Structures are given as structure tokens and as C-alpha cells.
N, CA, C and O atoms as a MOPAC input file, in Angstrom:
PM7 MOZYME 1SCF
protein

 N    174.05600 1   243.56800 1   186.96900 1
 C    175.25000 1   243.17900 1   187.71900 1
 C    174.93700 1   243.29900 1   189.20800 1
 O    174.33100 1   244.27400 1   189.65400 1
 N    175.35200 1   242.31100 1   189.94800 1
 C    175.13200 1   242.26700 1   191.39000 1
 C    176.40700 1   242.73800 1   192.07800 1
 O    177.50700 1   242.32400 1   191.71300 1
 N    176.25200 1   243.60500 1   193.07600 1
 C    177.40900 1   244.07300 1   193.84400 1
 C    177.27700 1   243.58800 1   195.28300 1
 O    176.26100 1   243.81900 1   195.93900 1
 N    178.31500 1   242.91500 1   195.76200 1
 C    178.42700 1   242.53800 1   197.16900 1
 C    179.51400 1   243.44300 1   197.73900 1
 O    180.69500 1   243.19800 1   197.49200 1
 N    179.15300 1   244.48300 1   198.49500 1
 C    180.14900 1   245.46900 1   198.93900 1
 C    180.94300 1   245.00700 1   200.16700 1
 O    180.98600 1   245.69100 1   201.19000 1
 N    181.55300 1   243.86200 1   200.04500 1
 C    182.34700 1   243.28200 1   201.12800 1
 C    183.47200 1   242.45900 1   200.52100 1
 O    183.36900 1   242.01700 1   199.37600 1
 N    184.52400 1   242.25500 1   201.26200 1
 C    185.51500 1   241.26400 1   200.87200 1
 C    185.10700 1   239.97400 1   201.56600 1
 O    185.12600 1   239.89000 1   202.79400 1
 N    184.74100 1   238.98000 1   200.78400 1
 C    184.28900 1   237.71200 1   201.35000 1
 C    185.46500 1   236.93300 1   201.91000 1
 O    186.62100 1   237.22400 1   201.60100 1
 N    185.16300 1   235.95100 1   202.72900 1
 C    186.20100 1   235.12600 1   203.34300 1
 C    187.02500 1   234.41800 1   202.27200 1
 O    186.49500 1   233.96700 1   201.25600 1
 N    188.31200 1   234.32900 1   202.51600 1
 C    189.22600 1   233.65900 1   201.59500 1
 C    189.33600 1   232.17800 1   201.95300 1
 O    188.78800 1   231.72600 1   202.95900 1
 N    190.04400 1   231.44300 1   201.12200 1
 C    190.30300 1   230.03500 1   201.41500 1
 C    191.06800 1   229.90200 1   202.72500 1
 O    190.79200 1   228.99600 1   203.51100 1
 N    192.01900 1   230.78900 1   202.96800 1
 C    192.76200 1   230.74600 1   204.23200 1
 C    191.82200 1   230.93100 1   205.42400 1
 O    191.94900 1   230.22900 1   206.42700 1
 N    190.88200 1   231.87000 1   205.31800 1
 C    189.90900 1   232.09100 1   206.38800 1
 C    189.07700 1   230.82800 1   206.62700 1
 O    188.85100 1   230.41500 1   207.76500 1
 N    188.63400 1   230.23900 1   205.53500 1
 C    187.80900 1   229.02800 1   205.58800 1
 C    188.57400 1   227.86900 1   206.24200 1
 O    188.05500 1   227.19200 1   207.12900 1
 N    189.81400 1   227.65500 1   205.78900 1
 C    190.63100 1   226.57300 1   206.34400 1
 C    190.93800 1   226.79800 1   207.81900 1
 O    190.89900 1   225.86500 1   208.62000 1
 N    191.24100 1   228.03100 1   208.16700 1
 C    191.55000 1   228.35900 1   209.55900 1
 C    190.34100 1   228.09300 1   210.46000 1
 O    190.48600 1   227.53500 1   211.54700 1
 N    189.16900 1   228.48800 1   210.01500 1
 C    187.94800 1   228.25100 1   210.79700 1
 C    187.70400 1   226.75600 1   210.97200 1
 O    187.35300 1   226.30500 1   212.06200 1
 N    187.89000 1   225.99000 1   209.90000 1
 C    187.68300 1   224.54100 1   209.98600 1
 C    188.70300 1   223.87100 1   210.89600 1
 O    188.37700 1   222.91600 1   211.60200 1
 N    189.93600 1   224.36900 1   210.88300 1
 C    190.96200 1   223.79600 1   211.76000 1
 C    190.68600 1   224.11100 1   213.21900 1
 O    190.99000 1   223.31000 1   214.10300 1
 N    190.11600 1   225.27000 1   213.46900 1
 C    189.81200 1   225.68500 1   214.83600 1
 C    188.69600 1   224.81700 1   215.41700 1
 O    188.79500 1   224.31600 1   216.53600 1
 N    187.63300 1   224.65400 1   214.62800 1
 C    186.46900 1   223.92400 1   215.11000 1
 C    185.54200 1   223.70200 1   213.92200 1
 O    185.23700 1   224.64600 1   213.19400 1
 N    185.09000 1   222.46300 1   213.71700 1
 C    184.24500 1   222.19200 1   212.54900 1
 C    182.96200 1   223.02400 1   212.55900 1
 O    182.41800 1   223.36200 1   211.50700 1
 N    182.49000 1   223.34700 1   213.75800 1
 C    181.28400 1   224.16600 1   213.84700 1
 C    181.56400 1   225.61700 1   213.45800 1
 O    180.70000 1   226.29300 1   212.90000 1
 N    182.76400 1   226.08500 1   213.75200 1
 C    183.15000 1   227.43200 1   213.36200 1
 C    183.25300 1   227.52600 1   211.83900 1
 O    182.84300 1   228.52600 1   211.25100 1
 N    183.79200 1   226.50000 1   211.20700 1
 C    183.86600 1   226.46300 1   209.74500 1
 C    182.48600 1   226.48200 1   209.11500 1
 O    182.25300 1   227.19300 1   208.13700 1
 N    181.57400 1   225.70300 1   209.67300 1
 C    180.19900 1   225.66700 1   209.15900 1
 C    179.51500 1   227.01100 1   209.35700 1
 O    178.75600 1   227.46100 1   208.49800 1
 N    179.78300 1   227.65000 1   210.49100 1
 C    179.19700 1   228.96500 1   210.77500 1
 C    179.69900 1   230.01500 1   209.78700 1
 O    178.91900 1   230.83700 1   209.30400 1
 N    180.99800 1   229.99200 1   209.48400 1
 C    181.57000 1   230.92900 1   208.51500 1
 C    180.90000 1   230.75700 1   207.16300 1
 O    180.50500 1   231.74300 1   206.54100 1
 N    180.76500 1   229.52300 1   206.69900 1
 C    180.13000 1   229.26100 1   205.40800 1
 C    178.68700 1   229.74800 1   205.40900 1
 O    178.23600 1   230.36400 1   204.44300 1
 N    177.96800 1   229.47400 1   206.48200 1
 C    176.57700 1   229.90000 1   206.58100 1
 C    176.46300 1   231.42700 1   206.56400 1
 O    175.60400 1   231.97400 1   205.87200 1
 N    177.31100 1   232.11100 1   207.31100 1
 C    177.27500 1   233.57600 1   207.35600 1
 C    177.61400 1   234.19400 1   206.00600 1
 O    176.95800 1   235.14500 1   205.58200 1
 N    178.62900 1   233.66800 1   205.32700 1
 C    179.02900 1   234.20700 1   204.03000 1
 C    177.95200 1   233.96400 1   202.97900 1
 O    177.66200 1   234.83800 1   202.16200 1
 N    177.36000 1   232.77000 1   203.00500 1
 C    176.28700 1   232.43500 1   202.06800 1
 C    175.08000 1   233.33600 1   202.30000 1
 O    174.48200 1   233.82300 1   201.34100 1
 N    174.71600 1   233.56400 1   203.55800 1
 C    173.58000 1   234.41400 1   203.90400 1
 C    173.84000 1   235.86300 1   203.48000 1
 O    172.93900 1   236.53300 1   202.97500 1
 N    175.05900 1   236.34000 1   203.68400 1
 C    175.41600 1   237.70300 1   203.27600 1
 C    175.19300 1   237.89100 1   201.77800 1
 O    174.56600 1   238.86200 1   201.35400 1
 N    175.70500 1   236.96700 1   200.98900 1
 C    175.52600 1   237.04800 1   199.53800 1
 C    174.04100 1   236.97600 1   199.18700 1
 O    173.55300 1   237.74800 1   198.36200 1
 N    173.33700 1   236.05400 1   199.81200 1
 C    171.90900 1   235.87200 1   199.54100 1
 C    171.12100 1   237.15900 1   199.76100 1
 O    170.22700 1   237.48300 1   198.97900 1
 N    171.44800 1   237.88700 1   200.81700 1
 C    170.73700 1   239.13400 1   201.11400 1
 C    170.88300 1   240.15900 1   199.99400 1
 O    169.94200 1   240.89600 1   199.69800 1
 N    172.05700 1   240.20800 1   199.37300 1
 C    172.28400 1   241.16000 1   198.28000 1
 C    171.67300 1   240.69000 1   196.96000 1
 O    171.59700 1   241.46200 1   196.00400 1
 N    171.23800 1   239.43500 1   196.90100 1
 C    170.71600 1   238.86800 1   195.65100 1
 C    169.20600 1   238.69500 1   195.65700 1
 O    168.63000 1   238.32500 1   194.63500 1
 N    168.55900 1   238.94900 1   196.77100 1
 C    167.12100 1   238.66800 1   196.92800 1
 C    166.24700 1   239.33300 1   195.86000 1
 O    165.24200 1   238.76000 1   195.44100 1
 N    166.61600 1   240.51100 1   195.42700 1
 C    165.77400 1   241.25000 1   194.46900 1
 C    166.12600 1   240.98200 1   193.01400 1
 O    165.52600 1   241.55900 1   192.10800 1
 N    167.08400 1   240.11900 1   192.79400 1
 C    167.49600 1   239.80500 1   191.42400 1
 C    166.44300 1   238.91600 1   190.75700 1
 O    165.75300 1   238.15200 1   191.43200 1
 N    166.32300 1   239.01900 1   189.43300 1
 C    165.34800 1   238.16700 1   188.74000 1
 C    165.75400 1   236.69200 1   188.82100 1
 O    166.93700 1   236.35600 1   188.87000 1
 N    164.75800 1   235.84200 1   188.83500 1
 C    164.98100 1   234.39600 1   188.87000 1
 C    165.33100 1   233.92000 1   187.46100 1
 O    164.61700 1   234.22900 1   186.50700 1
 N    166.40800 1   233.18300 1   187.33000 1
 C    166.85900 1   232.69200 1   186.03300 1
 C    166.61100 1   231.19800 1   185.93800 1
 O    166.78000 1   230.46600 1   186.91300 1
 N    166.21300 1   230.75200 1   184.76500 1
 C    165.95000 1   229.32300 1   184.58600 1
 C    166.93100 1   228.67300 1   183.61600 1
 O    167.16200 1   227.46500 1   183.67200 1
 N    167.50400 1   229.48100 1   182.72800 1
 C    168.48100 1   228.94500 1   181.77800 1
 C    169.83200 1   228.78400 1   182.47700 1
 O    170.08600 1   229.43400 1   183.49100 1
 N    170.69800 1   227.92200 1   181.94100 1
 C    172.05600 1   227.82800 1   182.50200 1
 C    172.75100 1   229.19000 1   182.41500 1
 O    172.45400 1   229.99000 1   181.52800 1
 N    173.67900 1   229.44400 1   183.34200 1
 C    174.37700 1   230.72400 1   183.37000 1
 C    175.89000 1   230.53200 1   183.34500 1
 O    176.42700 1   229.53800 1   183.83400 1
 N    176.54500 1   231.51300 1   182.76100 1
 C    177.99800 1   231.67100 1   182.83600 1
 C    178.19600 1   232.80900 1   183.81500 1
 O    177.56700 1   233.85800 1   183.67400 1
 N    179.06200 1   232.62500 1   184.81200 1
 C    179.20500 1   233.60200 1   185.88100 1
 C    180.51900 1   234.37000 1   185.72700 1
 O    181.60100 1   233.78400 1   185.69400 1
 N    180.39500 1   235.68500 1   185.63500 1
 C    181.56900 1   236.56100 1   185.55700 1
 C    181.76300 1   237.22100 1   186.92000 1
 O    180.86100 1   237.87700 1   187.44200 1
 N    182.94900 1   237.03500 1   187.48200 1
 C    183.28000 1   237.61000 1   188.78900 1
 C    184.30200 1   238.71700 1   188.60200 1
 O    185.26200 1   238.56200 1   187.84700 1
 N    184.09800 1   239.82600 1   189.28400 1
 C    185.09200 1   240.88900 1   189.35100 1
 C    185.38200 1   241.11400 1   190.82800 1
 O    184.55200 1   241.64000 1   191.57000 1
 N    186.57400 1   240.70600 1   191.23700 1
 C    186.96700 1   240.75500 1   192.64300 1
 C    187.74500 1   242.04200 1   192.90600 1
 O    188.83900 1   242.22300 1   192.37100 1
 N    187.20000 1   242.92400 1   193.71000 1
 C    187.89100 1   244.14200 1   194.12800 1
 C    188.42700 1   243.85700 1   195.53000 1
 O    187.65200 1   243.76200 1   196.48200 1
 N    189.72600 1   243.72300 1   195.65800 1
 C    190.34700 1   243.27100 1   196.89900 1
 C    191.43700 1   244.24600 1   197.33000 1
 O    191.97200 1   245.00300 1   196.52000 1
 N    191.75600 1   244.21000 1   198.63700 1
 C    192.78000 1   245.11600 1   199.13000 1
 C    193.96400 1   244.38900 1   199.76300 1
 O    195.00000 1   245.00500 1   200.01300 1
 N    193.83000 1   243.11600 1   200.01800 1
 C    194.87900 1   242.36600 1   200.71400 1
 C    195.96300 1   241.86000 1   199.78600 1
 O    196.04200 1   242.23700 1   198.61700 1
 N    196.79800 1   240.98900 1   200.34300 1
 C    197.90700 1   240.42400 1   199.57800 1
 C    197.72100 1   238.93300 1   199.31200 1
 O    198.68500 1   238.22800 1   199.01400 1
 N    196.48900 1   238.45700 1   199.42000 1
 C    196.22400 1   237.03900 1   199.19900 1
 C    196.47500 1   236.66100 1   197.74200 1
 O    196.35100 1   237.49300 1   196.84300 1
 N    196.82500 1   235.41000 1   197.52200 1
 C    196.89700 1   234.89600 1   196.16200 1
 C    195.50800 1   235.00500 1   195.54000 1
 O    194.50000 1   234.91300 1   196.24200 1
 N    195.45800 1   235.19600 1   194.25000 1
 C    194.17700 1   235.41000 1   193.57900 1
 C    193.26000 1   234.19600 1   193.68000 1
 O    192.04600 1   234.34900 1   193.81300 1
 N    193.82900 1   232.98600 1   193.61700 1
 C    192.99500 1   231.79500 1   193.74000 1
 C    192.40400 1   231.68100 1   195.15100 1
 O    191.32500 1   231.11600 1   195.32900 1
 N    193.09400 1   232.20500 1   196.12900 1
 C    192.61400 1   232.22400 1   197.50300 1
 C    191.39100 1   233.14800 1   197.61600 1
 O    190.42700 1   232.83000 1   198.31300 1
 N    191.44200 1   234.27400 1   196.93600 1
 C    190.32500 1   235.22200 1   196.93000 1
 C    189.13100 1   234.62500 1   196.18800 1
 O    187.99400 1   234.70500 1   196.65200 1
 N    189.40700 1   234.02500 1   195.02900 1
 C    188.34000 1   233.49100 1   194.17700 1
 C    187.64600 1   232.27900 1   194.78700 1
 O    186.59000 1   231.87000 1   194.30600 1
 N    188.21900 1   231.70100 1   195.83300 1
 C    187.55400 1   230.60400 1   196.54000 1
 C    186.15000 1   231.02600 1   196.98100 1
 O    185.25100 1   230.19100 1   197.07500 1
 N    185.96600 1   232.30700 1   197.24700 1
 C    184.67800 1   232.81800 1   197.73600 1
 C    183.55800 1   232.62600 1   196.71500 1
 O    182.39400 1   232.85500 1   197.04400 1
 N    183.87100 1   232.21500 1   195.49400 1
 C    182.80100 1   231.95300 1   194.53600 1
 C    181.87900 1   230.85800 1   195.06400 1
 O    180.71000 1   230.80500 1   194.68400 1
 N    182.38300 1   229.98300 1   195.93400 1
 C    181.53400 1   228.97400 1   196.56600 1
 C    180.41700 1   229.65600 1   197.35600 1
 O    179.25600 1   229.25700 1   197.26600 1
 N    180.76500 1   230.67200 1   198.12200 1
 C    179.75600 1   231.40100 1   198.88800 1
 C    178.78500 1   232.13500 1   197.96800 1
 O    177.58500 1   232.19600 1   198.23400 1
 N    179.31900 1   232.68800 1   196.88800 1
 C    178.47500 1   233.42800 1   195.94300 1
 C    177.46000 1   232.49700 1   195.29700 1
 O    176.27100 1   232.81200 1   195.24900 1
 N    177.91800 1   231.35800 1   194.80300 1
 C    177.00100 1   230.43200 1   194.13100 1
 C    175.95600 1   229.89600 1   195.10800 1
 O    174.77400 1   229.81600 1   194.77300 1
 N    176.38300 1   229.53400 1   196.29800 1
 C    175.42700 1   229.06000 1   197.29900 1
 C    174.43600 1   230.15600 1   197.67000 1
 O    173.25900 1   229.87300 1   197.89700 1
 N    174.89900 1   231.41000 1   197.73400 1
 C    174.01700 1   232.54200 1   198.01900 1
 C    173.01400 1   232.78900 1   196.90700 1
 O    171.86000 1   233.12900 1   197.17100 1
 N    173.44500 1   232.62200 1   195.66500 1
 C    172.53500 1   232.77500 1   194.52600 1
 C    171.43100 1   231.72100 1   194.56900 1
 O    170.27400 1   232.01200 1   194.26700 1
 N    171.79400 1   230.50500 1   194.94400 1
 C    170.80200 1   229.43400 1   195.07400 1
 C    169.85800 1   229.74200 1   196.23100 1
 O    168.64000 1   229.64200 1   196.08100 1
 N    170.40800 1   230.11200 1   197.37200 1
 C    169.59400 1   230.41900 1   198.56000 1
 C    168.60200 1   231.54500 1   198.26800 1
 O    167.46900 1   231.51100 1   198.74800 1
 N    169.02100 1   232.54000 1   197.48600 1
 C    168.15100 1   233.66700 1   197.13900 1
 C    167.14700 1   233.30500 1   196.04200 1
 O    166.23400 1   234.08100 1   195.75800 1
 N    167.31100 1   232.13000 1   195.42500 1
 C    166.39300 1   231.70500 1   194.36900 1
 C    166.71200 1   232.28200 1   193.00900 1
 O    165.89800 1   232.17400 1   192.09200 1
 N    167.87600 1   232.89200 1   192.85300 1
 C    168.24700 1   233.48400 1   191.56200 1
 C    168.54200 1   232.39400 1   190.54400 1
 O    168.13100 1   232.49500 1   189.38900 1
 N    169.25000 1   231.35400 1   190.96300 1
 C    169.47500 1   230.17900 1   190.11400 1
 C    168.94800 1   228.97200 1   190.88400 1
 O    169.00200 1   228.94800 1   192.11300 1
 N    168.43100 1   227.95600 1   190.15800 1
 C    167.83100 1   226.81900 1   190.84800 1
 C    168.84700 1   225.92800 1   191.57000 1
 O    168.52400 1   225.30700 1   192.58300 1
 N    170.06100 1   225.86800 1   191.05000 1
 C    171.09000 1   224.99800 1   191.61200 1
 C    172.44300 1   225.50100 1   191.10900 1
 O    172.50000 1   226.25100 1   190.13400 1
 N    173.52700 1   225.09700 1   191.76500 1
 C    174.85700 1   225.49900 1   191.27000 1
 C    175.60800 1   224.31600 1   190.66900 1
 O    176.83800 1   224.30800 1   190.62700 1
 N    174.86400 1   223.32300 1   190.20800 1
 C    175.48400 1   222.16500 1   189.55200 1
 C    175.82600 1   222.50000 1   188.09500 1
 O    175.55500 1   223.60500 1   187.62400 1
 N    176.42000 1   221.53600 1   187.39300 1
 C    176.87700 1   221.77300 1   186.02400 1
 C    175.73100 1   221.99000 1   185.04300 1
 O    175.93500 1   222.55200 1   183.96700 1
 N    174.55500 1   221.55900 1   185.39700 1
 C    173.39100 1   221.77700 1   184.53000 1
 C    172.98700 1   223.25300 1   184.53100 1
 O    172.45000 1   223.75100 1   183.54100 1
 N    173.24300 1   223.95000 1   185.63800 1
 C    172.79100 1   225.33300 1   185.78500 1
 C    173.90500 1   226.37500 1   185.71500 1
 O    173.64800 1   227.52900 1   185.37400 1
 N    175.13400 1   225.98300 1   186.03200 1
 C    176.28900 1   226.88100 1   185.95000 1
 C    177.29000 1   226.24300 1   184.99000 1
 O    177.85500 1   225.18700 1   185.27600 1
 N    177.50100 1   226.90300 1   183.84200 1
 C    178.31300 1   226.28600 1   182.78600 1
 C    179.76300 1   226.76100 1   182.78100 1
 O    180.58500 1   226.21100 1   182.04800 1
 N    180.09000 1   227.77000 1   183.58100 1
 C    181.47900 1   228.22000 1   183.62600 1
 C    181.62600 1   229.52200 1   184.38900 1
 O    180.65300 1   230.12500 1   184.84200 1
 N    182.90200 1   229.93800 1   184.51500 1
 C    183.25300 1   231.13400 1   185.27500 1
 C    184.30400 1   231.93700 1   184.52900 1
 O    185.01900 1   231.43300 1   183.66200 1
 N    184.36700 1   233.19500 1   184.90000 1
 C    185.45100 1   234.06800 1   184.47900 1
 C    185.77400 1   234.94700 1   185.68400 1
 O    184.87500 1   235.53500 1   186.28400 1
 N    187.04800 1   235.03800 1   186.03600 1
 C    187.46500 1   235.85000 1   187.17100 1
 C    188.35000 1   236.99600 1   186.69500 1
 O    189.28000 1   236.80000 1   185.91300 1
 N    188.04200 1   238.19300 1   187.18100 1
 C    188.90700 1   239.35400 1   186.98300 1
 C    189.18100 1   239.95100 1   188.35600 1
 O    188.34800 1   239.87100 1   189.25900 1
 N    190.35100 1   240.54500 1   188.49800 1
 C    190.77600 1   241.05700 1   189.79700 1
 C    191.22800 1   242.50000 1   189.67700 1
 O    191.88500 1   242.89100 1   188.71200 1
 N    190.85700 1   243.27800 1   190.68300 1
 C    191.27700 1   244.67900 1   190.71600 1
 C    191.65900 1   245.03300 1   192.14700 1
 O    190.85200 1   244.90200 1   193.06700 1
 N    192.89100 1   245.47900 1   192.32300 1
 C    193.36800 1   245.90500 1   193.63400 1
 C    192.76200 1   247.27500 1   193.94100 1
 O    192.80700 1   248.18200 1   193.11000 1
 N    192.19000 1   247.41700 1   195.14900 1
 C    191.55400 1   248.67200 1   195.56000 1
 C    192.04800 1   249.06100 1   196.95100 1
 O    192.72000 1   248.27900 1   197.62400 1
 N    191.71000 1   250.26200 1   197.36600 1
 C    192.05700 1   250.72500 1   198.70900 1
 C    191.25400 1   249.95400 1   199.75100 1
 O    190.13500 1   249.51600 1   199.48400 1
 N    191.82300 1   249.79400 1   200.92100 1
 C    191.11600 1   249.14800 1   202.02200 1
 C    189.81100 1   249.90900 1   202.28200 1
 O    189.79100 1   251.14000 1   202.30700 1
 N    188.73600 1   249.16300 1   202.47100 1
 C    187.42500 1   249.76100 1   202.67100 1
 C    186.59700 1   249.83300 1   201.40600 1
 O    185.40200 1   250.12600 1   201.46600 1
 N    187.21400 1   249.56900 1   200.24900 1
 C    186.49000 1   249.61900 1   198.97500 1
 C    186.36900 1   248.23300 1   198.34300 1
 O    186.12400 1   248.11200 1   197.14300 1
 N    186.54100 1   247.19300 1   199.15400 1
 C    186.45400 1   245.82500 1   198.65200 1
 C    185.01900 1   245.50700 1   198.22400 1
 O    184.05700 1   245.99300 1   198.81900 1
 N    184.89900 1   244.69800 1   197.20300 1
 C    183.58400 1   244.28300 1   196.71200 1
 C    183.75100 1   243.11200 1   195.74900 1
 O    184.84600 1   242.81800 1   195.27000 1
 N    182.63400 1   242.46300 1   195.48900 1
 C    182.57300 1   241.44700 1   194.44800 1
 C    181.42800 1   241.83700 1   193.52800 1
 O    180.30700 1   242.06400 1   193.98300 1
 N    181.70700 1   241.91300 1   192.25100 1
 C    180.68000 1   242.17800 1   191.25100 1
 C    180.42500 1   240.87600 1   190.50700 1
 O    181.35500 1   240.19600 1   190.07200 1
 N    179.14600 1   240.54200 1   190.37000 1
 C    178.76900 1   239.28200 1   189.73800 1
 C    177.85200 1   239.58800 1   188.57100 1
 O    176.84400 1   240.27900 1   188.71700 1
 N    178.21300 1   239.07100 1   187.42200 1
 C    177.36100 1   239.20000 1   186.23800 1
 C    176.97200 1   237.80600 1   185.80400 1
 O    177.83100 1   236.95200 1   185.58300 1
 N    175.67000 1   237.57400 1   185.68100 1
 C    175.15600 1   236.27400 1   185.26500 1
 C    174.72800 1   236.38300 1   183.80500 1
 O    173.82500 1   237.14900 1   183.46700 1
 N    175.38200 1   235.61300 1   182.95200 1
 C    175.06800 1   235.62200 1   181.51900 1
 C    174.33900 1   234.33200 1   181.18500 1
 O    174.89200 1   233.23800 1   181.30000 1
 N    173.07700 1   234.48100 1   180.76700 1
 C    172.32100 1   233.28000 1   180.40800 1
 C    172.96900 1   232.62100 1   179.19400 1
 O    173.31600 1   233.28600 1   178.21800 1
 N    173.12000 1   231.33900 1   179.27400 1
 C    173.81600 1   230.54600 1   178.26500 1
 C    172.79800 1   229.95700 1   177.30200 1
 O    171.85900 1   229.26700 1   177.69900 1
 N    173.00800 1   230.24400 1   176.04800 1
 C    172.12700 1   229.68300 1   175.01000 1
 C    172.78600 1   228.43500 1   174.44400 1
 O    173.88300 1   228.49800 1   173.88900 1
 N    172.12400 1   227.32700 1   174.58500 1
 C    172.70200 1   226.05300 1   174.10000 1
 C    172.57800 1   225.92100 1   172.61000 1
 O    173.01000 1   224.91900 1   172.04100 1

């Protein structure tokens, strides 16, 4: 299981950055993707398709779908780190999201990659 000990940017954060300036939106995506990638660098490289289980530990009052938007950053980070070859439908076959409210400062995302046997 991979732990990202941060609360990643939400959909609201992403939209706000894009509305402010398209370059700011691109910078946010790049920073979030790089952050995830750094925590995934030592993970084994997978070649089979994966089912991705997310456990979102959050402290805010955002809607859950707003929080789960960050899976875009997670998948892009996994690709950047070389853990999965691509985040297309051939390599990622599905998701599962679970949410747990935590105290401020204890936010994290836990990612479990389950290799899919066809």
C-alpha cells in the first residue's frame, strides 16, 4: 500500500487555479503529479492491468467527489514514477473509493494497486 501523507488538491482547487490563469492550473497539476510520483518511486513496476483502491483521509468539508478528483494526480504520478505503464483503460480497469474523516494535519491518501487477472 502506498501512502501519500498529504491532502491533495481538490476539484475546487483545480478549477480555481484554472480560472485564475491557465498556467497556474497547469502548475498545480504538475506539482501534485510530481508529489505523488516522489512517494511512488520505490514501488515495484507492474505490467498487468490494475484495480486501484483509494482510501482518502481528509479533514475538510468538501464533497467526497471533489476530494476523489485527486485520483487524476495519483494516476498521473503512478505513470510518471513508472509504477504503471499508462493510466488508460488497458492498464487501469477500475477504482474503489473509501473516505475517512481525520483531524487536521493527519490527511493522507492510501493507494492499493490490485493486479487484475483477466
